[in-house]
C-alpha positions in Angstrom: 27.4 -1.8 22.0 30.8 0.4 22.5 32.2 2.7 19.5 35.4 3.6 19.1 36.0 6.1 16.5 39.7 5.0 14.3 41.0 8.6 13.1 44.3 8.4 10.5 46.7 10.4 11.7 47.3 12.6 8.6 49.5 15.9 8.1 48.0 18.2 8.6 47.6 17.6 12.4 44.2 20.1 12.0 42.1 18.0 10.7 43.2 15.0 12.8 42.4 17.1 15.5 38.9 17.4 14.1 38.0 14.1 14.4 38.6 14.2 17.9 36.6 17.0 18.7 33.9 14.7 15.9 35.1 12.0 18.3 33.9 13.8 21.6 30.9 15.4 20.5 29.5 11.5 19.4 30.2 10.4 22.8 32.2 7.4 21.5 34.2 4.8 24.0 37.3 5.2 22.4 40.0 6.7 19.8 42.0 4.2 17.9 44.7 5.9 15.6 46.4 3.1 13.1 50.4 2.8 12.9 50.8 2.8 9.0 54.4 4.2 7.5 52.6 4.3 3.9 49.2 4.8 3.5 46.2 2.9 1.1 47.0 4.6 -2.7 49.5 4.4 -4.8 51.3 8.4 -4.6 51.3 8.5 -8.2 47.5 8.3 -8.1 46.9 10.9 -5.6 46.8 14.1 -7.2 43.7 12.5 -8.6 42.0 11.2 -6.4 39.2 12.7 -4.1 41.2 13.3 -0.7 44.4 14.5 -2.2 42.3 18.1 -1.1 42.8 17.0 2.3 46.5 16.0 2.4 49.6 16.9 0.0 50.7 13.2 0.3 49.0 9.6 1.0 52.1 8.5 2.6 51.6 11.9 4.9 51.7 10.5 8.2 52.4 11.1 11.7 53.4 8.8 14.2 50.8 7.4 16.3 52.1 7.4 19.5 52.9 10.4 19.2 49.7 12.0 18.3 48.3 10.2 21.2 50.6 12.0 23.5 49.2 14.9 22.0 45.4 14.3 22.1 45.3 12.1 24.9 46.2 14.9 27.4 43.1 17.3 25.7 40.5 14.1 25.6 39.6 12.3 28.4 38.2 9.5 26.0 40.6 6.3 26.2 43.4 6.3 23.3 44.9 3.1 21.5 47.4 2.1 18.8 45.2 -0.6 16.1 47.5 -1.4 15.5 51.3 -1.5 15.8 53.9 -4.8 14.6 56.0 -7.2 16.8 58.6 -6.2 13.9 59.3 -3.0 13.6 60.0 -2.6 17.4 60.6 -5.3 20.4 58.4 -5.5 23.4 60.7 -3.3 26.2 60.4 -1.1 23.8 56.6 -1.1 23.2 55.9 -1.9 26.5 57.7 1.8 27.6 55.5 4.0 25.3 52.5 1.9 26.4 53.1 2.6 30.2 54.1 5.9 29.7 50.6 7.1 26.8 49.0 5.3 30.3 50.0 7.7 32.1 50.0 10.8 30.5 46.7 10.0 28.0 43.4 11.0 31.0 41.5 8.4 29.4 44.1 5.7 29.9 46.1 3.8 26.5 44.8 0.8 24.6 48.0 -1.4 22.6 46.6 -2.4 19.5 49.0 -5.3 17.8 49.6 -7.1 15.1 51.8 -9.8 13.3 52.7 -7.1 10.5 51.2 -5.5 6.9 53.8 -6.0 4.1 53.6 -2.4 3.2 54.8 -1.2 6.7 58.0 -3.5 6.6 59.5 -4.8 3.2 60.0 -1.5 1.3 61.7 -0.4 4.8 64.0 -3.7 4.7 62.5 -5.4 7.6 62.4 -9.0 7.8 58.4 -10.3 6.9 59.5 -14.2 6.7 58.2 -15.3 10.1 55.1 -12.4 10.9 53.5 -14.9 13.1 56.1 -16.4 14.6 58.3 -12.9 15.7 54.5 -11.8 17.7 54.3 -15.1 19.5 57.5 -14.3 20.9 56.8 -10.9 21.3 53.7 -11.4 23.3 55.2 -13.7 25.6 57.7 -10.7 26.9 55.2 -8.4 26.5 52.4 -10.0 28.5 55.6 -10.9 31.6 56.2 -7.2 31.1 52.9 -5.6 31.4 51.9 -8.1 34.4 55.2 -8.9 36.7 57.6 -5.8 35.3 60.2 -8.5 34.4 61.3 -9.8 31.1 60.9 -13.6 30.9 62.3 -16.9 31.2 65.2 -15.1 34.5 66.4 -12.2 32.2 67.7 -9.5 33.9 65.4 -7.1 32.1 62.9 -5.0 34.2 60.7 -1.6 33.9 60.2 1.0 36.6 56.9 2.7 35.3 53.9 1.6 37.8 52.1 -1.1 35.7 48.9 0.3 36.6 46.6 3.2 37.0 44.8 3.1 40.2 41.7 4.5 38.7 42.5 2.1 35.1 43.9 -0.5 35.7 46.5 -1.9 33.9 47.1 -1.2 29.9 44.9 -3.5 27.7 46.7 -5.9 24.8 44.4 -6.0 21.9 45.1 -8.9 19.0 44.4 -8.5 15.1 44.1 -12.3 14.7 42.4 -13.6 11.2 43.8 -17.6 11.3 43.7 -19.6 13.6 47.3 -19.7 15.4 46.8 -15.4 16.0 43.4 -16.7 17.3 45.3 -19.1 19.7 47.5 -15.9 20.6 44.9 -14.4 21.1 43.0 -16.3 23.7 47.1 -16.8 25.5 47.9 -13.3 25.4 45.1 -11.3 24.7 42.8 -8.4 26.6 41.2 -7.6 23.5 40.8 -8.9 19.9 40.7 -6.2 17.2 40.3 -8.2 13.9 41.6 -5.5 11.3 38.6 -6.8 7.7 35.6 -7.9 7.4 34.4 -11.6 7.6 31.0 -13.2 7.4 29.2 -12.6 11.0 28.9 -17.1 10.9 33.0 -16.4 10.7 33.2 -14.0 13.1 31.0 -15.9 15.7 33.5 -19.4 14.9 36.6 -17.4 15.1 35.1 -15.9 18.9 34.2 -19.0 19.8 38.0 -20.9 18.7 39.4 -17.5 21.3 37.4 -18.4 24.0 38.4 -22.1 24.1 42.0 -20.7 24.3 41.6 -18.1 26.8 39.5 -20.9 28.8 42.8 -23.5 28.4 45.4 -20.7 28.9 43.5 -19.7 32.4 42.4 -16.5 30.9 39.5 -14.2 31.2 37.5 -13.9 27.4 39.2 -11.2 25.4 36.9 -8.1 24.6 35.7 -8.8 20.7 36.1 -5.7 18.5 35.9 -5.7 14.7 37.1 -2.5 12.6 34.5 -1.5 10.1 35.7 0.7 7.3 32.9 3.0 6.0 31.9 5.6 3.3 28.8 6.8 4.6 26.4 8.5 1.8 22.9 9.2 0.9 22.6 5.9 0.1 24.1 2.0 -0.7 22.9 3.0 -4.1 24.4 6.6 -4.2 28.0 5.4 -3.4 27.5 3.0 -5.7 27.1 6.1 -8.4 29.4 8.5 -7.0 32.3 5.4 -7.6 31.0 5.0 -11.3 31.9 8.8 -11.4 34.9 8.0 -9.6 36.1 5.2 -10.2 39.8 5.3 -8.9 38.0 5.1 -5.5 37.2 1.4 -6.2 40.6 1.1 -5.5 39.7 0.4 -2.0 39.1 -3.3 -3.1 42.5 -4.1 -3.3 42.5 -4.3 0.1 40.7 -7.5 -0.3 42.4 -11.2 -0.8 43.0 -12.6 -4.5 40.1 -15.6 -3.4 37.4 -12.3 -3.1 38.4 -11.3 -6.4 38.3 -14.2 -8.2 34.6 -15.3 -6.3 33.7 -12.2 -8.4 35.2 -13.1 -11.7 38.1 -11.2 -11.5 42.0 -11.3 -10.7 44.0 -9.3 -8.0 46.8 -7.4 -9.7 49.1 -8.2 -7.2 49.1 -12.4 -7.6 46.4 -15.3 -7.2 48.3 -15.9 -3.4 47.3 -11.6 -2.3 45.8 -12.4 0.8 44.7 -8.5 0.5 45.9 -5.9 3.2 48.5 -8.2 4.9 50.4 -8.6 1.5 49.3 -5.7 -1.0 52.1 -2.9 -1.4 50.5 -0.5 -3.5 53.4 1.3 -4.2 54.5 -2.2 -6.3 52.2 -1.9 -8.8 51.5 0.5 -12.2 49.6 3.0 -11.3 48.4 3.5 -14.9 47.1 -0.4 -15.1 45.2 0.6 -12.1 43.9 3.5 -13.3 43.0 1.2 -16.4 41.8 -1.8 -13.7 39.8 1.0 -11.4 36.6 1.6 -13.9 35.9 -2.6 -14.0 35.9 -3.6 -10.4 32.4 -4.8 -9.6 30.7 -2.4 -6.7 30.4 -5.1 -4.9 33.5 -5.8 -4.6 34.4 -3.2 -3.3 31.7 -3.5 -0.7 33.5 -7.0 0.4 35.9 -4.8 2.7 34.1 -1.2 2.3 30.5 -0.6 4.6 29.1 2.0 2.4 25.6 3.7 3.3 23.7 6.0 4.9 23.6 5.4 8.7 21.0 2.8 8.8 22.1 1.0 5.8 25.2 0.1 7.4 23.7 0.0 11.0 22.2 -2.9 9.3 25.1 -4.5 8.2 26.9 -4.9 11.2 23.9 -5.9 13.0 25.1 -9.4 11.9 28.3 -9.3 14.0 26.7 -8.0 17.2 24.4 -11.4 16.7 28.0 -13.7 16.6 29.3 -11.6 19.9 30.2 -8.0 18.4 31.3 -6.2 22.0 33.1 -3.5 20.4 33.0 -1.5 16.8 35.5 0.4 15.4 34.6 2.8 12.7 37.2 4.0 9.7 35.5 6.8 8.1 37.0 6.8 4.4 33.4 8.9 3.9 34.7 11.5 1.0 36.5 8.1 -1.0 34.1 9.4 -3.5 33.3 13.3 -3.6 35.9 14.5 -1.6 35.3 16.9 1.6 31.4 17.6 -0.1 30.5 14.2 0.9 32.3 14.5 4.4 30.5 17.2 5.1 27.2 16.7 3.8 27.6 13.2 5.5 28.8 14.8 9.3 25.6 14.6 10.7 24.9 10.7 9.1 28.3 10.0 10.8 26.8 10.7 14.2 23.6 8.8 13.3 25.7 6.1 12.6 27.6 6.6 16.3 24.0 6.6 17.6 22.9 3.3 15.9 25.7 1.6 16.7 25.5 2.1 20.4 22.0 0.6 20.9 23.5 -2.6 19.1 23.0 -5.5 21.7 
């Protein structure tokens, strides 16, 4: 299996560059950078959270495209954004960026796109009322420009940059899809599928088959199938659970699960019964003191619905079920240190490398 590493572009930049060194040491197949304006913590709670020692502000996030322009010139690894949305920028502008980075990065560039998440749009005044419809128009224009260098439907717009590299071909387009309409768009327009949060292995297989059907009907190759896996690595799953009992603010990562999943564990999501989790969640709209009181009551098993936690063997065993259902490219986002802070990051550096090696052996 191919293995990628997701690296959050947080200030200061040197910590970001250090993760590139980890990726090089682990001999991963790809490096990915998320595109977020806001982070995954309430700023009023950040000073009390374990990772605050690494960055002064949970929202201190660099522009991913600028970061890739820097590190892509320093490494032979393929670089990708995982993912940007179709609302903040139109397809022609994104195409120019993608083609530029595909030329500048030694290992080439991969473009991950999705319908967007509320926290990166709503607080900044962007319209989030029809995200999938916006993405469909975006993908039509994107595909026409990347494949043919011109806008669809006879528009005069064109790009003069090379559409492909002799050694790598064109940049690949990855679509972050979960629902039926998004799965259709992945099959019709995507070179890769990169869902952003976990589902059961059997659901992964069902959605993969749906994409395959749409790709076949569109006369396109089956997209490469990936999965973003957020991990907290520790001595064991039980040890990470103990850390979370001692430092319950780390349990707030469960907010990224949907209200439906919260209800399954007998809990009500603080963003309401219709919250779809990551796509709807805006930490900054929630009361920080209510979150502080809520955190200790969150079951570890609810956190585990989103995070893959434990040692390298335990996490690889959980990922193996997805490999059995067609996963080809796992993208690891390490949240180690969410509980335990820098000590846990340093202690488990070897486990992270072991995890990468174990995942690469999955078939």
